[in-house]
N, C-alpha and C positions, 0 to 999 in steps of 0.2 A: 759302087760307082768306078770305072776302070780309069787308069792313068791317062788314058788317050782321051777321055771323055772330061776329064780336067783340063787337059790341055785346049781342047775346043771351048770350053768354058772361059778359061782365062783369056783366051784371045775374044771372045765375045764381050767379056766384061770390059777389057781394055780399049777395044773399038768403041763401045759405047761411052767410057770414060773420056777419049780422046774427042769424040763428037760433041761432049756435053762441057768440056772444060776449056775456056779460053787461054792464050798465051799469057794474058797479064793476070791470071787468076791468082790470088794470094794462096800460100801454103796452106793445104788443110793438115789437120791435126788426127791422129788416131792415139788411144789408150790401150795398151795391152797388158792386161792384168793376168800375171804369170805366177808361178812358183818359184821356190828358192834358187835353184841351181842354173836357172835359164837364162841369168843375168848377161854372161859373157856370150852366150847363143846368140841372144836378142841384139846386143849390142852390134855384133857383125851382121846379122841378118837385116835389122834396119837399114844400116847403111846402105848395103847392096839393094835391098828392096827401093829405097829412096831414088838411087840412081836408075833402075829400071822403070819405075813410074814416071820419073822425069823424062826418060827417052820416049816413052809411049804417048804420054800426055801433056808434055811441056809444063808440067805443074810440080811444085815441089811439095814434099809431104815430110811431116815431122812425127815421128812415133814416140810417144812417151811410155816408159815401163814402169811397172808396179810389181815388187816381188815381196814375198812372204812364204808362210806355210799355205799350203794349196787349200785346206780347209777353211783357214782364216781368210783367205783371199776370196774364196767363194762367199763367205758369209759378208764380207765388205761389199762385194757387188750387189748382193741381195739387199743389204743396208743402205746402197745409194752410191756406193763407188762408180763412176761414171764411165764404164768400160766399153769401148768398140768391140775388142774381141777379148776372149780368154783363152788362155794357153797353161792348162792346169795339170795337175800330176796324175789324175785318175777321172774316169767317167762319172763316177756318182758326186763328184762337186759339182760338175757341170748339170747333172740331173737337177742338182738342188736349185740351180739357177732358173732351170726349165721350169721346176716345180713352182717357182715364186712368179711365172708368168713374164720373165724377161727374155727368154729362149724360145722359139717355136718348137712345138713338138718335133721328133724325129731328127734332131740335129746330127745324131751319130751317123746318118745315112747320107748326108749331104756331100762327104769328102770320101775318097779312098781309104780303106782299112779302118773303117769305124771311126774315120775323123782323127786319125793318130798318125801323122806324118813321119814319125820317128819312134823307135823304140828304146828301151834301156834294159837294166836288170839290176839285181842287189849283188853286191859282192863285200868284201872285208878290206879294210884299210889297217894295216898294222904297222909298227915301227920297224925300221930297217934292221933286218937279219930275224924278224918274227921271234923276238925273245920269248915269248908264251907258247911257241909252236902250236898256233891255231892253223887247223887245216880244214875243219868244216864246223857246220852249226853245233854239235854236240859240245865242241870245245868251248864254245860260248856260254855255257851251262856249268862248266867246271868251277869249282871253289877258287878263288884268287884271281879270276880273270875280270877285269873291269870293262864294260861293255857301253859305249857310246850309241845312242840312238835318238832319234826326235820322238815327241808324244804323238801317238797315232789319233788323238782329238783334235790337234791342230794340224798336223803335216800328212800330207799325201804320201811323201817318200817313207815316213815312219809306218803308214799303213801297209805299203809294198812289203816293208822289211819284216813285219809282224806276220804278214799272211806267207811270206817265202819261208819263215823259220817253222810256222804252223804246218806249210805244206810238207817241209821236209819231215815233221814229226809223223804225219800221217802216212809218208811213204816206207817207213822204216816196218821191218817185219814186226807184224802184230799189231801195227799203229792203228789208233781209232781217235775220237774225239777225247776221250778221257786221257789218253798217253800224250797228246798233243798238248791239251790244257797243260798237263803236269809238266811238261819239259819247257814250254814257252813261259809257264810261271816260274821255273828255275832260272832260264835265261835272263827274265825282268828283274829277279834278284839281284843280279850282277851289275844291272845297269846304273852307272853311277851319276851320269846328268841326261835329263829329258828335256831338251830344248824343244822350243815351240816349232823350229823348221829345221830342214836338212843342212842350210849352210852354217845356223848357228851351231849345229850339231859338230859340223867339219871344224869350225873355229874352236869349240871347246877340245877336240881332240888334238889339233895341229897347233894352235896358238897358247891355249892354256894348259896343254899337256895332260889332260885328264884320260884316264883310262888306258887299256891295253890295245882295244880294237874297236874301229868305227863301222858299224853296219851303214853301208852308203850305196847311193846311186853309183853305177860303174862310171858314169861321166864324171861325177864330182870326185871318185877316187882316183880317175886318170888324170883328171886337171890337178889333183894335188900332188901326184908323183912328178909332175911337169913344172909347175908354178910355185910350188910352195918348198922347193929345195930338194933338187935331184939326190938320191941316194939316201932321203931321210925316212922313207916310208916304201913298203911293199904293198901290193895287191894279192890277196888270197881268193881264188875263184871257188865256192863251195860246190860238193858234189851235186846239188840241187838248187835251183834258184828258180825266180819266177820272171815271166816275160811282162815287163812293164810297158804299158802303153798309155803315154801322157796324151790326153786328146787335146783337141782345139774347136773353138766355135765362135761364129759371130752371135754377138748380144742385140737380137732383132730389135727389141724395143728400144734401145739406146740409139743404135745407127739409124732408124727411122726417124729419130728425133734431130740426130745431129746431120742428116743428109750424107752419110758415109758408108750408105750399103756396098755400093760397088768397089770403093776403095778398102773396105774391110774385109769383102769377100775376095777381092783379088789378092789381098795380101796373104790370107791363108792358102789360097790355091797355089800361090808360089812357092810355099813350103815344098809342094811336091816336084817342083822342076829340078833339072840337073844342077842349077846354080844354089837353089835353097837345099836340096839333098846334100851337097857338097860341104855347105856351110855347117850343117847339123853334124855331119861326119866330123869335120876339122875341130868341132867341140864336143867330140866324143859322143855323140848320140848315134846310134845304130840306124843307118838310113833304109828306107824302104825300096828304092830303087835299085835292081839288082846290079848294074854297072858300076855305080857309084859305091855300093857294098863291098863289091870284089875289089874295087881300088883300095878300100880301107880295111880290108879284112885283116891285117896284122895286127890291128887294134882290138879286135871282138873275137875272142876264141868262141868255138861252137860250145854249146853248155846244154845238160839236161834241165828244162824250164817247164814247170808246171804253169797253168793259166787261171787266172780267176773265174772264167767261165767254167772250166772243166773240173776245178777243185773246189769252187766254193759257190757255185750257182750264180756267178754274175755279181756286179759291184752293188747293187740295190740289196741282195741277200745277204753279202759279205758285210755291208756296212750294219745292216739291222741286227743280225747275230753278233759280230765282234765288236763294233766300234759305236754304236749307239748307247746313250745313256742306260747303266745297267748291264750293259752286253759283256761278252766273254772278258774282252781286255779289262773292263772295270771291274770285274770278278777276281781275274788273276791279279791284277796290279795292287788292288786293296789287300789280298791276301799276303 
């Protein structure tokens, strides 16, 4: 779906909403179940969206947020957490909710860019001055380097971290699955804390003082350098990283029961507007709209990025091979 089509849909949804909702209507509620590092993004976005919705429909809306490791959040929705929308770290977690019968088939084709309104990537956060001289992935496997990364069994960001490291190894001269397994195994032997989610990993590194390097979402690393003490941390961009595309979806079964289909759909569509894209960029997510991306280009250097589709055959295959019980990660981490 093109952005102009999204704009037309957005206009249609709000027109319908305006016709259906009286001026005296009580505030509606939405529950956005999201992953760890989006707290600040959706705090800002929800405030702006509520003003937009009020201006178009004369109705107040309150959006509740739930955050945690993406895999854990998906499982919580499957087990009954009453989400209207999910804004998770990777496509497989929404696929799992679809497989449970809560989201209609074909959710990824409903919005532009496979329903991923912004992107990110994986970088390294190090102590100021980079005392361990970390420059690339191979440095994370050196003896004496303490690594902080979340657990891929519970965290979407951790799965991006793992695949970025694995993809780096595949791209080296003579790289293959055997050499990639060996490299990632060495890296995980250096992991000193395996938190359940990305924000917990950031806390371990910044507040608990654990490790020499945090493998992190780019937005989380930029947020740390801005808000957790200027001059305390540096960001290192590896030679190869991964294109991270956090997707969004309406939870069809729940919104039908809540009578929030129009509101929830408009809420996600508005992420693609210039206002929504600006809020994403201000919270250090890479925007999709070219004009907004140019405006904030200074925050987002160009990188050599692999993709899950091209390198790992898509998220369903990556999940099956690497993160399912008994998969490559379990084999590597047990060793």
